[in-house]
SEMIFI-897354 format. One record per residue: x, y, z of N, C-alpha, C in turn. Coordinates in pm, whole numbers, plus 50000, padded with zeros to 5 digits. Layout:
BEGIN
<r n_xx="X" n_yy="Y" n_zz="Z" ca_xx="X" ca_yy="Y" ca_zz="Z" c_xx="X" c_yy="Y" c_zz="Z"/>
...
This chain:
BEGIN
<r n_xx="96494" n_yy="85107" n_zz="82531" ca_xx="96475" ca_yy="85089" ca_zz="82389" c_xx="96366" c_yy="85184" c_zz="82343"/>
<r n_xx="96388" n_yy="85251" n_zz="82232" ca_xx="96290" ca_yy="85344" ca_zz="82178" c_xx="96171" c_yy="85267" c_zz="82121"/>
<r n_xx="96055" n_yy="85329" n_zz="82133" ca_xx="95935" ca_yy="85266" ca_zz="82081" c_xx="95931" c_yy="85283" c_zz="81930"/>
<r n_xx="95903" n_yy="85176" n_zz="81859" ca_xx="95899" ca_yy="85179" ca_zz="81713" c_xx="95774" c_yy="85252" c_zz="81665"/>
<r n_xx="95784" n_yy="85311" n_zz="81547" ca_xx="95672" ca_yy="85378" ca_zz="81486" c_xx="95566" c_yy="85275" c_zz="81448"/>
<r n_xx="95440" n_yy="85304" n_zz="81479" ca_xx="95332" ca_yy="85213" ca_zz="81444" c_xx="95295" c_yy="85229" c_zz="81298"/>
<r n_xx="95260" n_yy="85118" n_zz="81237" ca_xx="95218" ca_yy="85115" ca_zz="81098" c_xx="95071" c_yy="85075" c_zz="81097"/>
<r n_xx="94992" n_yy="85134" n_zz="81010" ca_xx="94853" ca_yy="85094" ca_zz="80998" c_xx="94760" c_yy="85192" c_zz="81067"/>
<r n_xx="94631" n_yy="85163" n_zz="81062" ca_xx="94532" ca_yy="85258" ca_zz="81116" c_xx="94541" c_yy="85269" c_zz="81267"/>
<r n_xx="94521" n_yy="85391" n_zz="81316" ca_xx="94518" ca_yy="85412" ca_zz="81461" c_xx="94388" c_yy="85355" c_zz="81515"/>
<r n_xx="94396" n_yy="85287" n_zz="81626" ca_xx="94277" ca_yy="85229" ca_zz="81689" c_xx="94269" c_yy="85279" c_zz="81832"/>
<r n_xx="94154" n_yy="85331" n_zz="81868" ca_xx="94137" ca_yy="85383" ca_zz="82003" c_xx="94101" c_yy="85270" c_zz="82099"/>
<r n_xx="94115" n_yy="85301" n_zz="82228" ca_xx="94080" ca_yy="85202" ca_zz="82331" c_xx="93932" c_yy="85167" c_zz="82321"/>
<r n_xx="93847" n_yy="85265" n_zz="82289" ca_xx="93704" ca_yy="85235" ca_zz="82276" c_xx="93678" c_yy="85142" c_zz="82157"/>
<r n_xx="93758" n_yy="85158" n_zz="82049" ca_xx="93746" ca_yy="85064" ca_zz="81936" c_xx="93772" c_yy="84923" c_zz="81984"/>
<r n_xx="93879" n_yy="84908" n_zz="82060" ca_xx="93917" ca_yy="84775" ca_zz="82108" c_xx="93812" c_yy="84718" c_zz="82203"/>
<r n_xx="93759" n_yy="84804" n_zz="82290" ca_xx="93661" ca_yy="84755" ca_zz="82389" c_xx="93525" c_yy="84727" c_zz="82327"/>
<r n_xx="93490" n_yy="84797" n_zz="82220" ca_xx="93357" ca_yy="84782" ca_zz="82162" c_xx="93351" c_yy="84687" c_zz="82043"/>
<r n_xx="93463" n_yy="84639" n_zz="81997" ca_xx="93463" ca_yy="84552" ca_zz="81880" c_xx="93396" c_yy="84420" c_zz="81914"/>
<r n_xx="93268" n_yy="84413" n_zz="81885" ca_xx="93185" ca_yy="84295" ca_zz="81912" c_xx="93188" c_yy="84253" c_zz="82059"/>
<r n_xx="93225" n_yy="84345" n_zz="82147" ca_xx="93231" ca_yy="84318" ca_zz="82291" c_xx="93317" c_yy="84198" c_zz="82325"/>
<r n_xx="93417" n_yy="84172" n_zz="82245" ca_xx="93512" ca_yy="84064" ca_zz="82268" c_xx="93649" c_yy="84122" c_zz="82293"/>
<r n_xx="93731" n_yy="84044" n_zz="82358" ca_xx="93871" ca_yy="84082" ca_zz="82375" c_xx="93948" c_yy="84031" c_zz="82254"/>
<r n_xx="94016" n_yy="84120" n_zz="82187" ca_xx="94096" ca_yy="84081" ca_zz="82071" c_xx="94242" c_yy="84109" c_zz="82104"/>
<r n_xx="94320" n_yy="84004" n_zz="82111" ca_xx="94461" ca_yy="84018" ca_zz="82146" c_xx="94535" c_yy="84095" c_zz="82037"/>
<r n_xx="94619" n_yy="84185" n_zz="82080" ca_xx="94708" ca_yy="84261" ca_zz="81990" c_xx="94633" c_yy="84339" c_zz="81883"/>
<r n_xx="94515" n_yy="84384" n_zz="81913" ca_xx="94432" ca_yy="84459" ca_zz="81819" c_xx="94503" c_yy="84584" c_zz="81768"/>
<r n_xx="94592" n_yy="84638" n_zz="81852" ca_xx="94661" ca_yy="84762" ca_zz="81817" c_xx="94785" c_yy="84740" c_zz="81730"/>
<r n_xx="94816" n_yy="84615" n_zz="81698" ca_xx="94933" ca_yy="84587" ca_zz="81616" c_xx="94893" c_yy="84555" c_zz="81472"/>
<r n_xx="94989" n_yy="84569" n_zz="81383" ca_xx="94967" ca_yy="84542" ca_zz="81241" c_xx="95046" c_yy="84418" c_zz="81202"/>
<r n_xx="94977" n_yy="84311" n_zz="81168" ca_xx="95044" ca_yy="84187" ca_zz="81131" c_xx="95042" c_yy="84163" c_zz="80980"/>
<r n_xx="95009" n_yy="84265" n_zz="80903" ca_xx="95015" ca_yy="84251" ca_zz="80758" c_xx="95154" c_yy="84293" c_zz="80710"/>
<r n_xx="95205" n_yy="84221" n_zz="80613" ca_xx="95341" ca_yy="84243" ca_zz="80563" c_xx="95342" c_yy="84239" c_zz="80412"/>
<r n_xx="95418" n_yy="84329" n_zz="80353" ca_xx="95445" ca_yy="84325" ca_zz="80209" c_xx="95550" c_yy="84216" c_zz="80185"/>
<r n_xx="95545" n_yy="84153" n_zz="80068" ca_xx="95640" ca_yy="84046" ca_zz="80035" c_xx="95785" c_yy="84094" c_zz="80047"/>
<r n_xx="95812" n_yy="84216" n_zz="80005" ca_xx="95947" ca_yy="84271" ca_zz="80012" c_xx="95995" c_yy="84282" c_zz="80158"/>
<r n_xx="95904" n_yy="84321" n_zz="80248" ca_xx="95939" ca_yy="84330" ca_zz="80390" c_xx="95971" c_yy="84193" c_zz="80447"/>
<r n_xx="95891" n_yy="84094" n_zz="80410" ca_xx="95913" ca_yy="83957" ca_zz="80459" c_xx="96049" c_yy="83907" c_zz="80414"/>
<r n_xx="96084" n_yy="83932" n_zz="80289" ca_xx="96214" ca_yy="83891" ca_zz="80239" c_xx="96328" c_yy="83959" c_zz="80314"/>
<r n_xx="96310" n_yy="84085" n_zz="80351" ca_xx="96412" ca_yy="84156" ca_zz="80428" c_xx="96427" c_yy="84095" c_zz="80568"/>
<r n_xx="96313" n_yy="84065" n_zz="80632" ca_xx="96317" ca_yy="84004" ca_zz="80765" c_xx="96389" c_yy="83870" c_zz="80758"/>
<r n_xx="96359" n_yy="83789" n_zz="80658" ca_xx="96425" ca_yy="83659" ca_zz="80642" c_xx="96575" c_yy="83679" c_zz="80624"/>
<r n_xx="96614" n_yy="83774" n_zz="80542" ca_xx="96757" ca_yy="83800" ca_zz="80519" c_xx="96826" c_yy="83845" c_zz="80648"/>
<r n_xx="96763" n_yy="83934" n_zz="80723" ca_xx="96822" ca_yy="83979" ca_zz="80850" c_xx="96830" c_yy="83863" c_zz="80950"/>
<r n_xx="96726" n_yy="83780" n_zz="80954" ca_xx="96725" ca_yy="83663" ca_zz="81042" c_xx="96842" c_yy="83571" c_zz="81007"/>
<r n_xx="96855" n_yy="83541" n_zz="80878" ca_xx="96961" ca_yy="83451" ca_zz="80833" c_xx="97101" c_yy="83510" c_zz="80854"/>
<r n_xx="97109" n_yy="83642" n_zz="80862" ca_xx="97238" ca_yy="83709" ca_zz="80886" c_xx="97271" c_yy="83720" c_zz="81035"/>
<r n_xx="97177" n_yy="83676" n_zz="81121" ca_xx="97205" ca_yy="83672" ca_zz="81264" c_xx="97169" c_yy="83797" c_zz="81342"/>
<r n_xx="97087" n_yy="83885" n_zz="81286" ca_xx="97049" ca_yy="84007" ca_zz="81358" c_xx="96956" c_yy="83978" c_zz="81476"/>
<r n_xx="96971" n_yy="84055" n_zz="81583" ca_xx="96883" ca_yy="84055" ca_zz="81699" c_xx="96744" c_yy="84100" c_zz="81654"/>
<r n_xx="96641" n_yy="84047" n_zz="81715" ca_xx="96504" ca_yy="84080" ca_zz="81675" c_xx="96476" c_yy="84231" c_zz="81686"/>
<r n_xx="96534" n_yy="84297" n_zz="81786" ca_xx="96513" ca_yy="84442" ca_zz="81801" c_xx="96578" c_yy="84518" c_zz="81685"/>
<r n_xx="96692" n_yy="84470" n_zz="81639" ca_xx="96759" ca_yy="84534" ca_zz="81526" c_xx="96680" c_yy="84509" c_zz="81396"/>
<r n_xx="96625" n_yy="84390" n_zz="81382" ca_xx="96541" ca_yy="84362" ca_zz="81265" c_xx="96422" c_yy="84457" c_zz="81265"/>
<r n_xx="96357" n_yy="84472" n_zz="81380" ca_xx="96241" ca_yy="84562" ca_zz="81391" c_xx="96280" c_yy="84704" c_zz="81353"/>
<r n_xx="96395" n_yy="84749" n_zz="81400" ca_xx="96440" ca_yy="84885" ca_zz="81368" c_xx="96464" c_yy="84899" c_zz="81217"/>
<r n_xx="96527" n_yy="84799" n_zz="81158" ca_xx="96562" ca_yy="84805" ca_zz="81016" c_xx="96438" c_yy="84804" c_zz="80925"/>
<r n_xx="96331" n_yy="84738" n_zz="80968" ca_xx="96208" ca_yy="84734" ca_zz="80887" c_xx="96102" c_yy="84831" c_zz="80940"/>
<r n_xx="96140" n_yy="84912" n_zz="81039" ca_xx="96053" ca_yy="85016" ca_zz="81096" c_xx="95920" c_yy="84960" c_zz="81146"/>
<r n_xx="95933" n_yy="84854" n_zz="81227" ca_xx="95815" ca_yy="84791" ca_zz="81284" c_xx="95836" c_yy="84771" c_zz="81434"/>
<r n_xx="95728" n_yy="84741" n_zz="81504" ca_xx="95731" ca_yy="84712" ca_zz="81647" c_xx="95785" c_yy="84570" c_zz="81665"/>
<r n_xx="95866" n_yy="84549" n_zz="81767" ca_xx="95928" ca_yy="84418" ca_zz="81791" c_xx="95824" c_yy="84308" c_zz="81796"/>
<r n_xx="95710" n_yy="84333" n_zz="81860" ca_xx="95605" ca_yy="84230" ca_zz="81870" c_xx="95555" c_yy="84187" c_zz="81732"/>
<r n_xx="95544" n_yy="84281" n_zz="81639" ca_xx="95500" ca_yy="84247" ca_zz="81504" c_xx="95603" c_yy="84158" c_zz="81435"/>
<r n_xx="95730" n_yy="84190" n_zz="81451" ca_xx="95838" ca_yy="84109" ca_zz="81393" c_xx="95840" c_yy="83971" c_zz="81458"/>
<r n_xx="95820" n_yy="83965" n_zz="81589" ca_xx="95820" ca_yy="83837" ca_zz="81660" c_xx="95712" c_yy="83744" c_zz="81605"/>
<r n_xx="95592" n_yy="83796" n_zz="81582" ca_xx="95486" ca_yy="83712" ca_zz="81528" c_xx="95516" c_yy="83667" c_zz="81386"/>
<r n_xx="95579" n_yy="83756" n_zz="81308" ca_xx="95619" ca_yy="83715" ca_zz="81173" c_xx="95723" c_yy="83603" c_zz="81179"/>
<r n_xx="95819" n_yy="83615" n_zz="81269" ca_xx="95922" ca_yy="83512" ca_zz="81284" c_xx="95859" c_yy="83379" c_zz="81326"/>
<r n_xx="95765" n_yy="83383" n_zz="81418" ca_xx="95694" ca_yy="83261" ca_zz="81459" c_xx="95624" c_yy="83199" c_zz="81338"/>
<r n_xx="95554" n_yy="83282" n_zz="81261" ca_xx="95483" ca_yy="83233" ca_zz="81143" c_xx="95579" c_yy="83173" c_zz="81041"/>
<r n_xx="95690" n_yy="83241" n_zz="81015" ca_xx="95788" ca_yy="83190" ca_zz="80919" c_xx="95851" c_yy="83059" c_zz="80966"/>
<r n_xx="95876" n_yy="83048" n_zz="81095" ca_xx="95932" ca_yy="82924" ca_zz="81150" c_xx="95832" c_yy="82809" c_zz="81138"/>
<r n_xx="95706" n_yy="82835" n_zz="81169" ca_xx="95603" ca_yy="82731" ca_zz="81158" c_xx="95589" c_yy="82680" c_zz="81016"/>
<r n_xx="95610" n_yy="82770" n_zz="80919" ca_xx="95599" ca_yy="82733" ca_zz="80777" c_xx="95732" c_yy="82689" c_zz="80719"/>
<r n_xx="95831" n_yy="82676" n_zz="80807" ca_xx="95966" ca_yy="82632" ca_zz="80769" c_xx="96030" c_yy="82720" c_zz="80662"/>
<r n_xx="96002" n_yy="82851" n_zz="80671" ca_xx="96063" ca_yy="82949" ca_zz="80580" c_xx="96195" c_yy="83000" c_zz="80638"/>
<r n_xx="96212" n_yy="82982" n_zz="80770" ca_xx="96338" ca_yy="83013" ca_zz="80837" c_xx="96375" c_yy="82896" c_zz="80926"/>
<r n_xx="96503" n_yy="82885" n_zz="80954" ca_xx="96554" ca_yy="82776" ca_zz="81037" c_xx="96587" c_yy="82829" c_zz="81176"/>
<r n_xx="96582" n_yy="82741" n_zz="81277" ca_xx="96633" ca_yy="82781" ca_zz="81409" c_xx="96778" c_yy="82824" c_zz="81393"/>
<r n_xx="96821" n_yy="82916" n_zz="81477" ca_xx="96958" ca_yy="82965" ca_zz="81466" c_xx="97021" c_yy="82981" c_zz="81603"/>
<r n_xx="97152" n_yy="82981" n_zz="81605" ca_xx="97224" ca_yy="83005" ca_zz="81730" c_xx="97187" c_yy="83144" c_zz="81782"/>
<r n_xx="97151" n_yy="83152" n_zz="81907" ca_xx="97112" ca_yy="83279" ca_zz="81966" c_xx="96964" c_yy="83308" c_zz="81958"/>
<r n_xx="96890" n_yy="83223" n_zz="81887" ca_xx="96744" ca_yy="83238" ca_zz="81871" c_xx="96711" c_yy="83382" c_zz="81831"/>
<r n_xx="96612" n_yy="83445" n_zz="81898" ca_xx="96572" ca_yy="83581" ca_zz="81861" c_xx="96679" c_yy="83684" c_zz="81891"/>
<r n_xx="96775" n_yy="83647" n_zz="81976" ca_xx="96882" ca_yy="83742" ca_zz="82011" c_xx="96991" c_yy="83745" c_zz="81905"/>
<r n_xx="96994" n_yy="83647" n_zz="81818" ca_xx="97091" ca_yy="83644" ca_zz="81710" c_xx="97231" c_yy="83618" c_zz="81756"/>
<r n_xx="97324" n_yy="83636" n_zz="81663" ca_xx="97465" ca_yy="83612" ca_zz="81697" c_xx="97553" c_yy="83730" c_zz="81654"/>
<r n_xx="97489" n_yy="83844" n_zz="81629" ca_xx="97563" ca_yy="83966" ca_zz="81596" c_xx="97554" c_yy="84060" c_zz="81714"/>
<r n_xx="97653" n_yy="84142" n_zz="81734" ca_xx="97646" ca_yy="84239" ca_zz="81844" c_xx="97566" c_yy="84360" c_zz="81798"/>
<r n_xx="97491" n_yy="84417" n_zz="81892" ca_xx="97407" ca_yy="84534" ca_zz="81860" c_xx="97492" c_yy="84659" c_zz="81846"/>
């Protein structure tokens, strides 16, 4: 699978290691989303797309989409679906 283009500011390893001398999980990822992007992810989810295909369609890293999906599910903005993150559409 091709690596998705990163969105947001580039962060170096020294940035991650020196940030208050703490370990920050996923510091290199961008978890901020525009409302329009969130609506697209919800629509793709409801249409049964695989998480990797959703990530490709919104030009984000799969891990970023996965965390958004977890957040949306916790807030009951999306429903569980057949196939879970794998969806029910063929790639």
